[in-house]
PDB file of N, CA, C and O in Angstrom:
ATOM      1  N   MET A   1       1.565 -52.516  -1.954  1.00  0.00           N
ATOM      2  CA  MET A   1       0.902 -51.462  -1.727  1.00  0.00           C
ATOM      3  C   MET A   1       1.001 -50.746  -0.124  1.00  0.00           C
ATOM      4  O   MET A   1       1.010 -51.256   0.996  1.00  0.00           O
ATOM      5  N   ALA A   2       1.078 -49.149  -0.660  1.00  0.00           N
ATOM      6  CA  ALA A   2       1.417 -48.425   0.542  1.00  0.00           C
ATOM      7  C   ALA A   2       0.059 -48.456   1.520  1.00  0.00           C
ATOM      8  O   ALA A   2      -1.094 -48.695   1.161  1.00  0.00           O
ATOM      9  N   ALA A   3       0.456 -48.199   2.622  1.00  0.00           N
ATOM     10  CA  ALA A   3      -0.400 -48.368   4.100  1.00  0.00           C
ATOM     11  C   ALA A   3      -1.507 -47.121   3.887  1.00  0.00           C
ATOM     12  O   ALA A   3      -1.065 -46.035   3.511  1.00  0.00           O
ATOM     13  N   LYS A   4      -2.484 -47.229   4.051  1.00  0.00           N
ATOM     14  CA  LYS A   4      -3.740 -46.233   3.828  1.00  0.00           C
ATOM     15  C   LYS A   4      -3.876 -45.362   5.102  1.00  0.00           C
ATOM     16  O   LYS A   4      -3.352 -45.934   6.058  1.00  0.00           O
ATOM     17  N   ASP A   5      -4.271 -44.480   5.336  1.00  0.00           N
ATOM     18  CA  ASP A   5      -5.100 -43.859   6.468  1.00  0.00           C
ATOM     19  C   ASP A   5      -6.502 -43.555   6.120  1.00  0.00           C
ATOM     20  O   ASP A   5      -6.959 -43.465   4.980  1.00  0.00           O
ATOM     21  N   THR A   6      -6.997 -43.439   7.001  1.00  0.00           N
ATOM     22  CA  THR A   6      -8.524 -43.020   6.838  1.00  0.00           C
ATOM     23  C   THR A   6      -8.563 -41.647   7.346  1.00  0.00           C
ATOM     24  O   THR A   6      -7.954 -41.323   8.365  1.00  0.00           O
ATOM     25  N   VAL A   7      -9.434 -40.644   6.491  1.00  0.00           N
ATOM     26  CA  VAL A   7      -9.277 -39.564   6.925  1.00  0.00           C
ATOM     27  C   VAL A   7     -10.587 -38.797   6.442  1.00  0.00           C
ATOM     28  O   VAL A   7     -11.330 -39.146   5.525  1.00  0.00           O
ATOM     29  N   SER A   8     -10.740 -37.358   7.492  1.00  0.00           N
ATOM     30  CA  SER A   8     -12.038 -37.023   7.384  1.00  0.00           C
ATOM     31  C   SER A   8     -11.779 -35.554   6.770  1.00  0.00           C
ATOM     32  O   SER A   8     -10.922 -34.886   7.350  1.00  0.00           O
ATOM     33  N   VAL A   9     -12.422 -34.983   5.666  1.00  0.00           N
ATOM     34  CA  VAL A   9     -12.158 -33.730   4.898  1.00  0.00           C
ATOM     35  C   VAL A   9     -12.840 -33.077   4.588  1.00  0.00           C
ATOM     36  O   VAL A   9     -13.302 -33.687   3.624  1.00  0.00           O
ATOM     37  N   THR A  10     -13.432 -32.055   4.648  1.00  0.00           N
ATOM     38  CA  THR A  10     -14.301 -31.344   4.029  1.00  0.00           C
ATOM     39  C   THR A  10     -13.822 -30.468   2.709  1.00  0.00           C
ATOM     40  O   THR A  10     -12.808 -29.776   2.608  1.00  0.00           O
ATOM     41  N   LEU A  11     -15.058 -30.754   1.539  1.00  0.00           N
ATOM     42  CA  LEU A  11     -14.541 -30.862   0.270  1.00  0.00           C
ATOM     43  C   LEU A  11     -15.717 -29.806  -0.287  1.00  0.00           C
ATOM     44  O   LEU A  11     -16.895 -29.947   0.043  1.00  0.00           O
ATOM     45  N   ASP A  12     -15.240 -28.681  -1.213  1.00  0.00           N
ATOM     46  CA  ASP A  12     -16.735 -28.292  -1.690  1.00  0.00           C
ATOM     47  C   ASP A  12     -17.407 -29.220  -2.250  1.00  0.00           C
ATOM     48  O   ASP A  12     -16.986 -30.375  -2.315  1.00  0.00           O
ATOM     49  N   HIS A  13     -18.845 -28.738  -2.858  1.00  0.00           N
ATOM     50  CA  HIS A  13     -19.408 -29.786  -3.071  1.00  0.00           C
ATOM     51  C   HIS A  13     -19.250 -29.879  -4.277  1.00  0.00           C
ATOM     52  O   HIS A  13     -19.757 -30.977  -4.508  1.00  0.00           O
ATOM     53  N   GLU A  14     -18.767 -29.345  -5.561  1.00  0.00           N
ATOM     54  CA  GLU A  14     -18.794 -29.131  -6.692  1.00  0.00           C
ATOM     55  C   GLU A  14     -17.644 -29.789  -6.990  1.00  0.00           C
ATOM     56  O   GLU A  14     -17.653 -30.736  -7.776  1.00  0.00           O
ATOM     57  N   LEU A  15     -16.828 -29.471  -6.551  1.00  0.00           N
ATOM     58  CA  LEU A  15     -15.574 -30.239  -6.505  1.00  0.00           C
ATOM     59  C   LEU A  15     -16.179 -31.957  -6.444  1.00  0.00           C
ATOM     60  O   LEU A  15     -16.171 -32.708  -7.419  1.00  0.00           O
ATOM     61  N   VAL A  16     -16.475 -32.173  -5.628  1.00  0.00           N
ATOM     62  CA  VAL A  16     -16.621 -33.945  -5.222  1.00  0.00           C
ATOM     63  C   VAL A  16     -17.731 -34.162  -6.386  1.00  0.00           C
ATOM     64  O   VAL A  16     -17.491 -35.163  -7.061  1.00  0.00           O
ATOM     65  N   GLU A  17     -18.599 -33.626  -6.674  1.00  0.00           N
ATOM     66  CA  GLU A  17     -19.591 -33.850  -7.960  1.00  0.00           C
ATOM     67  C   GLU A  17     -18.701 -34.201  -9.113  1.00  0.00           C
ATOM     68  O   GLU A  17     -18.826 -35.245  -9.753  1.00  0.00           O
ATOM     69  N   TYR A  18     -17.511 -32.993  -9.424  1.00  0.00           N
ATOM     70  CA  TYR A  18     -16.573 -33.486 -10.490  1.00  0.00           C
ATOM     71  C   TYR A  18     -15.586 -34.469 -10.448  1.00  0.00           C
ATOM     72  O   TYR A  18     -15.070 -35.111 -11.362  1.00  0.00           O
ATOM     73  N   ALA A  19     -15.432 -34.484  -9.427  1.00  0.00           N
ATOM     74  CA  ALA A  19     -14.214 -36.133  -9.073  1.00  0.00           C
ATOM     75  C   ALA A  19     -15.178 -37.084  -9.438  1.00  0.00           C
ATOM     76  O   ALA A  19     -14.797 -37.779 -10.380  1.00  0.00           O
ATOM     77  N   LYS A  20     -16.814 -37.477  -8.818  1.00  0.00           N
ATOM     78  CA  LYS A  20     -17.308 -38.943  -8.893  1.00  0.00           C
ATOM     79  C   LYS A  20     -17.224 -38.764 -10.253  1.00  0.00           C
ATOM     80  O   LYS A  20     -16.686 -39.723 -10.807  1.00  0.00           O
ATOM     81  N   THR A  21     -17.605 -37.776 -11.070  1.00  0.00           N
ATOM     82  CA  THR A  21     -17.684 -37.908 -12.620  1.00  0.00           C
ATOM     83  C   THR A  21     -16.569 -38.582 -13.298  1.00  0.00           C
ATOM     84  O   THR A  21     -16.645 -39.411 -14.204  1.00  0.00           O
ATOM     85  N   GLN A  22     -15.346 -38.026 -12.629  1.00  0.00           N
ATOM     86  CA  GLN A  22     -13.928 -38.578 -13.134  1.00  0.00           C
ATOM     87  C   GLN A  22     -13.491 -39.960 -13.251  1.00  0.00           C
ATOM     88  O   GLN A  22     -12.969 -40.386 -14.281  1.00  0.00           O
ATOM     89  N   THR A  23     -13.767 -40.917 -11.853  1.00  0.00           N
ATOM     90  CA  THR A  23     -13.665 -41.920 -11.411  1.00  0.00           C
ATOM     91  C   THR A  23     -14.637 -42.640 -10.689  1.00  0.00           C
ATOM     92  O   THR A  23     -15.676 -42.167 -10.229  1.00  0.00           O
ATOM     93  N   GLY A  24     -14.278 -43.727 -10.618  1.00  0.00           N
ATOM     94  CA  GLY A  24     -15.530 -44.546  -9.758  1.00  0.00           C
ATOM     95  C   GLY A  24     -15.394 -44.451  -8.256  1.00  0.00           C
ATOM     96  O   GLY A  24     -16.155 -44.899  -7.398  1.00  0.00           O
ATOM     97  N   SER A  25     -14.181 -43.724  -8.103  1.00  0.00           N
ATOM     98  CA  SER A  25     -13.576 -43.890  -6.663  1.00  0.00           C
ATOM     99  C   SER A  25     -13.357 -42.339  -6.165  1.00  0.00           C
ATOM    100  O   SER A  25     -12.484 -41.595  -6.610  1.00  0.00           O
ATOM    101  N   LEU A  26     -14.110 -42.073  -5.378  1.00  0.00           N
ATOM    102  CA  LEU A  26     -13.375 -40.560  -4.777  1.00  0.00           C
ATOM    103  C   LEU A  26     -12.033 -40.576  -4.051  1.00  0.00           C
ATOM    104  O   LEU A  26     -11.261 -39.617  -4.058  1.00  0.00           O
ATOM    105  N   SER A  27     -11.774 -41.912  -3.326  1.00  0.00           N
ATOM    106  CA  SER A  27     -10.436 -41.453  -2.576  1.00  0.00           C
ATOM    107  C   SER A  27      -9.776 -42.207  -3.663  1.00  0.00           C
ATOM    108  O   SER A  27      -9.568 -43.179  -2.936  1.00  0.00           O
ATOM    109  N   ALA A  28      -9.360 -42.511  -4.596  1.00  0.00           N
ATOM    110  CA  ALA A  28      -8.542 -42.875  -5.867  1.00  0.00           C
ATOM    111  C   ALA A  28      -7.984 -41.442  -6.696  1.00  0.00           C
ATOM    112  O   ALA A  28      -6.934 -41.212  -7.298  1.00  0.00           O
ATOM    113  N   TYR A  29      -9.027 -40.732  -6.463  1.00  0.00           N
ATOM    114  CA  TYR A  29      -9.138 -39.333  -7.574  1.00  0.00           C
ATOM    115  C   TYR A  29      -8.584 -38.370  -6.778  1.00  0.00           C
ATOM    116  O   TYR A  29      -7.784 -37.567  -7.257  1.00  0.00           O
ATOM    117  N   VAL A  30      -8.990 -38.334  -5.305  1.00  0.00           N
ATOM    118  CA  VAL A  30      -8.240 -37.354  -4.263  1.00  0.00           C
ATOM    119  C   VAL A  30      -6.887 -38.098  -3.914  1.00  0.00           C
ATOM    120  O   VAL A  30      -5.976 -37.275  -3.833  1.00  0.00           O
ATOM    121  N   ASN A  31      -6.532 -39.201  -3.716  1.00  0.00           N
ATOM    122  CA  ASN A  31      -5.325 -39.935  -3.771  1.00  0.00           C
ATOM    123  C   ASN A  31      -4.365 -39.073  -4.797  1.00  0.00           C
ATOM    124  O   ASN A  31      -3.508 -38.289  -4.388  1.00  0.00           O
ATOM    125  N   GLU A  32      -4.639 -39.337  -6.225  1.00  0.00           N
ATOM    126  CA  GLU A  32      -4.107 -38.962  -7.395  1.00  0.00           C
ATOM    127  C   GLU A  32      -3.719 -37.675  -7.435  1.00  0.00           C
ATOM    128  O   GLU A  32      -2.666 -37.280  -7.934  1.00  0.00           O
ATOM    129  N   ALA A  33      -4.927 -36.701  -6.682  1.00  0.00           N
ATOM    130  CA  ALA A  33      -4.558 -35.413  -7.212  1.00  0.00           C
ATOM    131  C   ALA A  33      -3.521 -34.686  -5.991  1.00  0.00           C
ATOM    132  O   ALA A  33      -2.772 -33.715  -6.100  1.00  0.00           O
ATOM    133  N   LEU A  34      -3.739 -35.365  -5.081  1.00  0.00           N
ATOM    134  CA  LEU A  34      -2.659 -35.149  -3.917  1.00  0.00           C
ATOM    135  C   LEU A  34      -1.126 -35.602  -4.401  1.00  0.00           C
ATOM    136  O   LEU A  34      -0.083 -34.952  -4.469  1.00  0.00           O
ATOM    137  N   ALA A  35      -1.413 -36.897  -4.686  1.00  0.00           N
ATOM    138  CA  ALA A  35      -0.114 -37.468  -4.874  1.00  0.00           C
ATOM    139  C   ALA A  35       0.725 -36.174  -6.300  1.00  0.00           C
ATOM    140  O   ALA A  35       1.827 -35.676  -6.071  1.00  0.00           O
ATOM    141  N   ALA A  36      -0.035 -35.864  -7.603  1.00  0.00           N
ATOM    142  CA  ALA A  36       0.855 -34.962  -8.128  1.00  0.00           C
ATOM    143  C   ALA A  36       0.884 -33.470  -7.621  1.00  0.00           C
ATOM    144  O   ALA A  36       1.675 -32.714  -8.185  1.00  0.00           O
ATOM    145  N   LYS A  37       0.199 -33.044  -6.743  1.00  0.00           N
ATOM    146  CA  LYS A  37       0.138 -31.699  -6.079  1.00  0.00           C
ATOM    147  C   LYS A  37       1.678 -32.102  -5.298  1.00  0.00           C
ATOM    148  O   LYS A  37       2.540 -31.226  -5.369  1.00  0.00           O
ATOM    149  N   VAL A  38       2.074 -33.537  -4.484  1.00  0.00           N
ATOM    150  CA  VAL A  38       3.390 -33.267  -3.942  1.00  0.00           C
ATOM    151  C   VAL A  38       4.331 -33.310  -4.773  1.00  0.00           C
ATOM    152  O   VAL A  38       5.380 -32.675  -4.659  1.00  0.00           O
ATOM    153  N   ARG A  39       3.954 -34.301  -5.975  1.00  0.00           N
ATOM    154  CA  ARG A  39       5.467 -34.024  -7.475  1.00  0.00           C
ATOM    155  C   ARG A  39       5.302 -32.804  -7.551  1.00  0.00           C
ATOM    156  O   ARG A  39       5.988 -32.512  -6.572  1.00  0.00           O
ATOM    157  N   GLU A  40       5.029 -32.072  -7.837  1.00  0.00           N
ATOM    158  CA  GLU A  40       5.003 -30.344  -8.056  1.00  0.00           C
ATOM    159  C   GLU A  40       5.440 -29.416  -7.130  1.00  0.00           C
ATOM    160  O   GLU A  40       5.654 -28.228  -7.372  1.00  0.00           O
ATOM    161  N   ASP A  41       5.584 -30.029  -5.956  1.00  0.00           N
ATOM    162  CA  ASP A  41       5.539 -29.266  -4.837  1.00  0.00           C
ATOM    163  C   ASP A  41       7.344 -29.442  -4.876  1.00  0.00           C
ATOM    164  O   ASP A  41       8.189 -28.553  -4.772  1.00  0.00           O
ATOM    165  N   ARG A  42       7.498 -30.664  -5.030  1.00  0.00           N
ATOM    166  CA  ARG A  42       9.188 -31.631  -4.784  1.00  0.00           C
ATOM    167  C   ARG A  42       9.765 -30.712  -6.002  1.00  0.00           C
ATOM    168  O   ARG A  42      10.761 -29.999  -5.874  1.00  0.00           O
ATOM    169  N   ARG A  43       8.949 -30.833  -7.288  1.00  0.00           N
ATOM    170  CA  ARG A  43       9.988 -30.216  -8.319  1.00  0.00           C
ATOM    171  C   ARG A  43      10.462 -28.409  -8.518  1.00  0.00           C
ATOM    172  O   ARG A  43      11.417 -27.896  -9.100  1.00  0.00           O
ATOM    173  N   ARG A  44       9.288 -27.800  -7.729  1.00  0.00           N
ATOM    174  CA  ARG A  44       9.515 -26.890  -7.750  1.00  0.00           C
ATOM    175  C   ARG A  44      10.804 -26.143  -6.545  1.00  0.00           C
ATOM    176  O   ARG A  44      11.697 -25.297  -6.605  1.00  0.00           O
ATOM    177  N   ARG A  45      10.264 -26.986  -5.607  1.00  0.00           N
ATOM    178  CA  ARG A  45      11.820 -26.684  -4.629  1.00  0.00           C
ATOM    179  C   ARG A  45      13.021 -26.896  -5.326  1.00  0.00           C
ATOM    180  O   ARG A  45      13.849 -26.061  -5.688  1.00  0.00           O
ATOM    181  N   ALA A  46      13.014 -28.458  -5.509  1.00  0.00           N
ATOM    182  CA  ALA A  46      14.262 -28.395  -6.547  1.00  0.00           C
ATOM    183  C   ALA A  46      14.672 -27.769  -7.651  1.00  0.00           C
ATOM    184  O   ALA A  46      15.804 -28.144  -7.957  1.00  0.00           O
ATOM    185  N   ILE A  47      14.239 -26.992  -8.358  1.00  0.00           N
ATOM    186  CA  ILE A  47      14.331 -25.500  -9.583  1.00  0.00           C
ATOM    187  C   ILE A  47      14.622 -24.910  -8.386  1.00  0.00           C
ATOM    188  O   ILE A  47      15.793 -25.079  -8.047  1.00  0.00           O
ATOM    189  N   LEU A  48      14.127 -24.444  -7.834  1.00  0.00           N
ATOM    190  CA  LEU A  48      14.712 -23.183  -6.586  1.00  0.00           C
ATOM    191  C   LEU A  48      16.101 -23.612  -6.236  1.00  0.00           C
ATOM    192  O   LEU A  48      17.140 -23.088  -6.636  1.00  0.00           O
ATOM    193  N   GLN A  49      15.966 -24.721  -5.366  1.00  0.00           N
ATOM    194  CA  GLN A  49      17.257 -25.107  -4.632  1.00  0.00           C
ATOM    195  C   GLN A  49      18.456 -25.048  -6.065  1.00  0.00           C
ATOM    196  O   GLN A  49      19.540 -24.506  -5.852  1.00  0.00           O
ATOM    197  N   ALA A  50      18.204 -25.554  -7.285  1.00  0.00           N
ATOM    198  CA  ALA A  50      19.192 -25.485  -8.085  1.00  0.00           C
ATOM    199  C   ALA A  50      19.577 -24.111  -8.601  1.00  0.00           C
ATOM    200  O   ALA A  50      20.634 -24.017  -9.226  1.00  0.00           O
ATOM    201  N   HIS A  51      18.593 -22.700  -8.342  1.00  0.00           N
ATOM    202  CA  HIS A  51      18.871 -21.861  -8.628  1.00  0.00           C
ATOM    203  C   HIS A  51      19.763 -20.911  -7.395  1.00  0.00           C
ATOM    204  O   HIS A  51      20.529 -19.951  -7.480  1.00  0.00           O
ATOM    205  N   ARG A  52      19.399 -21.461  -6.613  1.00  0.00           N
ATOM    206  CA  ARG A  52      19.778 -20.899  -5.295  1.00  0.00           C
ATOM    207  C   ARG A  52      21.684 -21.890  -5.055  1.00  0.00           C
ATOM    208  O   ARG A  52      22.627 -21.314  -4.512  1.00  0.00           O
ATOM    209  N   ASP A  53      21.737 -22.677  -5.351  1.00  0.00           N
ATOM    210  CA  ASP A  53      23.277 -23.189  -5.879  1.00  0.00           C
ATOM    211  C   ASP A  53      24.208 -22.504  -6.662  1.00  0.00           C
ATOM    212  O   ASP A  53      25.367 -22.135  -6.472  1.00  0.00           O
ATOM    213  N   ARG A  54      23.199 -22.403  -7.845  1.00  0.00           N
ATOM    214  CA  ARG A  54      24.325 -21.904  -8.969  1.00  0.00           C
ATOM    215  C   ARG A  54      24.489 -20.472  -8.530  1.00  0.00           C
ATOM    216  O   ARG A  54      25.556 -19.924  -8.809  1.00  0.00           O
ATOM    217  N   ALA A  55      23.586 -19.812  -7.893  1.00  0.00           N
ATOM    218  CA  ALA A  55      23.683 -18.336  -8.022  1.00  0.00           C
ATOM    219  C   ALA A  55      24.894 -18.075  -6.559  1.00  0.00           C
ATOM    220  O   ALA A  55      25.439 -16.978  -6.443  1.00  0.00           O
ATOM    221  N   HIS A  56      25.170 -19.172  -5.587  1.00  0.00           N
ATOM    222  CA  HIS A  56      26.143 -18.977  -4.390  1.00  0.00           C
ATOM    223  C   HIS A  56      27.472 -19.163  -5.064  1.00  0.00           C
ATOM    224  O   HIS A  56      28.488 -18.468  -5.033  1.00  0.00           O
ATOM    225  N   ALA A  57      27.133 -20.517  -5.808  1.00  0.00           N
ATOM    226  CA  ALA A  57      28.590 -21.190  -6.872  1.00  0.00           C
ATOM    227  C   ALA A  57      29.328 -19.846  -7.406  1.00  0.00           C
ATOM    228  O   ALA A  57      30.523 -19.577  -7.283  1.00  0.00           O
ATOM    229  N   SER A  58      28.099 -18.902  -8.163  1.00  0.00           N
ATOM    230  CA  SER A  58      28.940 -17.849  -9.115  1.00  0.00           C
ATOM    231  C   SER A  58      28.973 -16.695  -8.434  1.00  0.00           C
ATOM    232  O   SER A  58      29.368 -15.799  -9.180  1.00  0.00           O
ATOM    233  N   ALA A  59      28.698 -16.254  -7.180  1.00  0.00           N
ATOM    234  CA  ALA A  59      28.583 -15.275  -6.248  1.00  0.00           C
ATOM    235  C   ALA A  59      30.119 -14.863  -5.947  1.00  0.00           C
ATOM    236  O   ALA A  59      30.902 -15.751  -5.610  1.00  0.00           O
ATOM    237  N   ASP A  60      30.484 -13.744  -6.047  1.00  0.00           N
ATOM    238  CA  ASP A  60      31.417 -12.902  -5.604  1.00  0.00           C
ATOM    239  C   ASP A  60      31.514 -12.248  -4.133  1.00  0.00           C
ATOM    240  O   ASP A  60      31.426 -11.119  -3.650  1.00  0.00           O
ATOM    241  N   HIS A  61      31.806 -13.944  -3.551  1.00  0.00           N
ATOM    242  CA  HIS A  61      31.705 -13.580  -2.166  1.00  0.00           C
ATOM    243  C   HIS A  61      32.477 -12.668  -1.626  1.00  0.00           C
ATOM    244  O   HIS A  61      31.941 -12.067  -0.695  1.00  0.00           O
ATOM    245  N   PRO A  62      34.103 -12.192  -2.020  1.00  0.00           N
ATOM    246  CA  PRO A  62      34.849 -11.059  -0.987  1.00  0.00           C
ATOM    247  C   PRO A  62      33.863  -9.543  -1.551  1.00  0.00           C
ATOM    248  O   PRO A  62      33.536  -8.668  -0.749  1.00  0.00           O
ATOM    249  N   LEU A  63      33.555  -9.495  -2.857  1.00  0.00           N
ATOM    250  CA  LEU A  63      32.238  -8.054  -3.256  1.00  0.00           C
ATOM    251  C   LEU A  63      31.137  -8.438  -2.265  1.00  0.00           C
ATOM    252  O   LEU A  63      30.720  -7.332  -1.920  1.00  0.00           O
ATOM    253  N   VAL A  64      30.592  -9.135  -1.763  1.00  0.00           N
ATOM    254  CA  VAL A  64      29.669  -9.554  -1.103  1.00  0.00           C
ATOM    255  C   VAL A  64      29.679  -8.864   0.593  1.00  0.00           C
ATOM    256  O   VAL A  64      28.814  -8.117   1.051  1.00  0.00           O
ATOM    257  N   GLU A  65      30.869  -9.349   1.287  1.00  0.00           N
ATOM    258  CA  GLU A  65      31.237  -9.347   2.085  1.00  0.00           C
ATOM    259  C   GLU A  65      31.827  -7.508   2.706  1.00  0.00           C
ATOM    260  O   GLU A  65      31.665  -6.908   3.769  1.00  0.00           O
ATOM    261  N   ARG A  66      32.388  -7.227   1.661  1.00  0.00           N
ATOM    262  CA  ARG A  66      32.955  -5.579   1.183  1.00  0.00           C
ATOM    263  C   ARG A  66      31.814  -4.942   1.293  1.00  0.00           C
ATOM    264  O   ARG A  66      31.737  -4.257   2.313  1.00  0.00           O
ATOM    265  N   ARG A  67      30.632  -4.922   0.396  1.00  0.00           N
ATOM    266  CA  ARG A  67      29.525  -4.045   0.669  1.00  0.00           C
ATOM    267  C   ARG A  67      28.860  -4.169   1.852  1.00  0.00           C
ATOM    268  O   ARG A  67      28.379  -3.181   2.405  1.00  0.00           O
ATOM    269  N   MET A  68      28.757  -5.549   2.418  1.00  0.00           N
ATOM    270  CA  MET A  68      28.031  -5.590   3.283  1.00  0.00           C
ATOM    271  C   MET A  68      28.738  -4.847   4.611  1.00  0.00           C
ATOM    272  O   MET A  68      28.020  -4.151   5.328  1.00  0.00           O
ATOM    273  N   ALA A  69      30.024  -4.993   4.892  1.00  0.00           N
ATOM    274  CA  ALA A  69      30.561  -4.132   5.612  1.00  0.00           C
ATOM    275  C   ALA A  69      30.517  -2.818   5.405  1.00  0.00           C
ATOM    276  O   ALA A  69      30.357  -2.083   6.380  1.00  0.00           O
ATOM    277  N   HIS A  70      30.602  -2.472   4.574  1.00  0.00           N
ATOM    278  CA  HIS A  70      30.184  -0.769   3.870  1.00  0.00           C
ATOM    279  C   HIS A  70      28.619  -0.558   4.500  1.00  0.00           C
ATOM    280  O   HIS A  70      28.400   0.357   5.293  1.00  0.00           O
ATOM    281  N   VAL A  71      27.727  -1.346   4.136  1.00  0.00           N
ATOM    282  CA  VAL A  71      26.612  -1.127   5.112  1.00  0.00           C
ATOM    283  C   VAL A  71      26.276  -1.039   6.558  1.00  0.00           C
ATOM    284  O   VAL A  71      25.346  -0.495   7.152  1.00  0.00           O
ATOM    285  N   ALA A  72      27.447  -1.827   7.005  1.00  0.00           N
ATOM    286  CA  ALA A  72      27.397  -1.527   8.436  1.00  0.00           C
ATOM    287  C   ALA A  72      27.978  -0.609   9.080  1.00  0.00           C
ATOM    288  O   ALA A  72      27.823  -0.169  10.219  1.00  0.00           O
ATOM    289  N   GLN A  73      28.878  -0.281   7.982  1.00  0.00           N
ATOM    290  CA  GLN A  73      29.421   1.068   8.319  1.00  0.00           C
ATOM    291  C   GLN A  73      28.491   2.527   8.655  1.00  0.00           C
ATOM    292  O   GLN A  73      28.487   3.235   9.662  1.00  0.00           O
ATOM    293  N   GLN A  74      27.737   2.638   7.389  1.00  0.00           N
ATOM    294  CA  GLN A  74      26.796   3.190   7.615  1.00  0.00           C
ATOM    295  C   GLN A  74      25.540   3.099   8.200  1.00  0.00           C
ATOM    296  O   GLN A  74      24.823   4.099   8.154  1.00  0.00           O
ATOM    297  N   LEU A  75      25.103   2.010   8.785  1.00  0.00           N
ATOM    298  CA  LEU A  75      24.465   2.105   9.797  1.00  0.00           C
ATOM    299  C   LEU A  75      24.627   2.309  11.148  1.00  0.00           C
ATOM    300  O   LEU A  75      23.848   2.771  11.983  1.00  0.00           O
ATOM    301  N   ALA A  76      26.137   1.755  11.273  1.00  0.00           N
ATOM    302  CA  ALA A  76      26.450   2.406  12.612  1.00  0.00           C
ATOM    303  C   ALA A  76      26.323   3.812  12.616  1.00  0.00           C
ATOM    304  O   ALA A  76      25.572   4.338  13.438  1.00  0.00           O
ATOM    305  N   ALA A  77      27.161   4.702  11.551  1.00  0.00           N
ATOM    306  CA  ALA A  77      27.279   5.700  11.491  1.00  0.00           C
ATOM    307  C   ALA A  77      25.809   6.479  12.089  1.00  0.00           C
ATOM    308  O   ALA A  77      25.651   7.150  13.108  1.00  0.00           O
ATOM    309  N   LEU A  78      24.893   6.113  11.077  1.00  0.00           N
ATOM    310  CA  LEU A  78      23.462   6.591  11.354  1.00  0.00           C
ATOM    311  C   LEU A  78      23.025   6.659  12.451  1.00  0.00           C
ATOM    312  O   LEU A  78      22.469   7.684  12.847  1.00  0.00           O
ATOM    313  N   ALA A  79      23.200   5.391  13.333  1.00  0.00           N
ATOM    314  CA  ALA A  79      23.230   5.142  14.922  1.00  0.00           C
ATOM    315  C   ALA A  79      23.435   5.716  15.728  1.00  0.00           C
ATOM    316  O   ALA A  79      22.617   5.933  16.622  1.00  0.00           O
ATOM    317  N   ALA A  80      25.013   6.324  15.685  1.00  0.00           N
ATOM    318  CA  ALA A  80      25.906   7.894  16.001  1.00  0.00           C
ATOM    319  C   ALA A  80      25.323   8.683  16.035  1.00  0.00           C
ATOM    320  O   ALA A  80      25.219   9.371  17.051  1.00  0.00           O
ATOM    321  N   GLU A  81      24.645   8.938  14.846  1.00  0.00           N
ATOM    322  CA  GLU A  81      24.296  10.169  14.806  1.00  0.00           C
ATOM    323  C   GLU A  81      22.597  10.850  15.596  1.00  0.00           C
ATOM    324  O   GLU A  81      22.234  11.969  15.958  1.00  0.00           O
ATOM    325  N   GLY A  82      21.976   9.550  15.577  1.00  0.00           N
ATOM    326  CA  GLY A  82      20.565   9.455  16.506  1.00  0.00           C
ATOM    327  C   GLY A  82      20.932   9.680  17.885  1.00  0.00           C
ATOM    328  O   GLY A  82      20.448  10.480  18.686  1.00  0.00           O
ATOM    329  N   ALA A  83      21.918   8.796  18.041  1.00  0.00           N
ATOM    330  CA  ALA A  83      21.816   8.954  19.537  1.00  0.00           C
ATOM    331  C   ALA A  83      22.549  10.243  20.045  1.00  0.00           C
ATOM    332  O   ALA A  83      22.712  10.576  21.219  1.00  0.00           O
ATOM    333  N   LYS A  84      22.915  10.831  19.028  1.00  0.00           N
ATOM    334  CA  LYS A  84      23.182  12.929  19.648  1.00  0.00           C
ATOM    335  C   LYS A  84      22.026  13.271  20.103  1.00  0.00           C
ATOM    336  O   LYS A  84      21.845  14.409  20.536  1.00  0.00           O
TER     337      LYS A  84
END
């Protein structure tokens, strides 16, 4: 069994009352809810990372570099015009 920490939290009254009707242990209910939230956060992060990895792998990196260089040239030209 995992080590447990005792914490003090403030919860909305309605949430506490509902949770008490769902289980005999408010601590168990909150623990399960928090564990579900952590699993969902990790799942979403994994999906996002997979999308990023796919996008990076399929990107035309030379094209991106050329376009970034072009934008940098345009910005430099605008800065030079503004300095006049």
